[in-house]
C-alpha positions in Angstrom: 0.0 0.0 0.0 1.3 3.5 -0.8 2.2 5.7 2.1 -0.6 8.2 1.2 -3.2 5.4 1.2 -1.8 4.1 4.5 -2.0 7.5 6.2 -5.5 8.1 4.9 -6.6 4.7 6.2 -5.0 5.5 9.6 -6.9 8.8 9.7 -10.1 7.1 8.5 -10.3 9.6 5.6 -11.5 9.2 2.1 -9.6 11.1 -0.6 -12.5 13.6 -0.7 -12.0 14.4 3.0 -8.3 15.0 2.3 -9.1 17.4 -0.5 -11.6 19.4 1.6 -9.2 19.6 4.5 -6.4 20.7 2.3 -8.6 23.4 0.8 -9.5 24.6 4.4 -5.8 24.7 5.3 -4.9 26.5 2.1 -7.6 29.1 2.8 -6.4 29.6 6.4 -2.9 30.4 5.0 -4.3 32.9 2.5 -3.6 30.7 -0.5 -6.0 30.9 -3.5 -5.2 27.4 -4.8 -7.8 24.7 -4.4 -7.8 21.0 -4.9 -10.8 19.3 -6.6 -12.4 16.7 -4.3 -11.5 13.9 -6.8 -7.8 14.9 -7.3 -6.4 12.9 -4.4 -7.6 9.7 -6.2 -5.1 10.6 -8.9 -2.4 11.0 -6.3 -3.2 7.5 -5.0 -2.7 6.2 -8.5 0.7 7.7 -8.7 0.3 11.2 -10.1 2.5 13.7 -8.2 0.8 16.9 -6.9 2.4 20.2 -7.5 3.4 22.7 -4.8 2.0 23.6 -2.3 0.0 20.4 -1.8 2.7 18.0 -0.7 3.9 20.2 2.1 0.3 21.2 3.2 -0.8 17.6 3.2 2.2 16.5 5.3 1.6 19.3 7.8 -2.1 18.5 7.9 -1.7 14.8 8.4 1.1 15.2 10.9 -1.1 17.6 13.0 -4.0 15.2 12.9 -1.9 12.1 13.8 0.3 13.9 16.3 3.5 12.5 14.7 5.9 13.3 12.0 4.8 13.0 8.4 7.3 14.3 5.9 7.2 15.5 2.4 9.7 12.8 1.3 12.1 13.3 -1.6 11.2 11.7 -4.9 13.4 9.0 -6.5 13.1 10.6 -9.9 14.4 14.1 -10.8 11.9 16.8 -11.4 9.1 15.1 -9.3 7.4 16.8 -6.4 8.0 15.4 -2.9 5.0 13.6 -1.4 4.0 12.9 2.2 5.4 9.8 3.7 5.8 8.5 7.2 9.4 7.5 8.2 12.3 6.9 5.9 11.5 6.2 2.3 12.5 4.4 -0.9 11.0 4.4 -4.4 7.8 2.6 -4.9 6.1 1.4 -8.1 2.9 3.2 -7.1 4.5 6.6 -7.8 5.0 7.5 -4.1 7.6 6.7 -1.6 7.3 3.4 0.4 8.1 3.2 4.1 11.1 1.1 5.1 11.6 -0.5 8.4 14.5 0.1 10.8 
């Protein structure tokens, strides 16, 4: 399971909830950008979000869970970092996979 899917499951959120919460956070920070409620489904399929969404998502999920969630670096040049718990390595699902240890 991709880290984003794992964190959403841990939170008990559907992708639409993530989008709505991200839009709330963006508005609180005075940002005009918005995420369509279906866009996180694309992220779960491996599409990479553009800035500011990775950092906002990591901060939002970390705050909700009370633990670190990082905007992990991508394995491929030119890709946007994406939230991931712990240390990461490349994953075929387009996000970073958590490693143990």
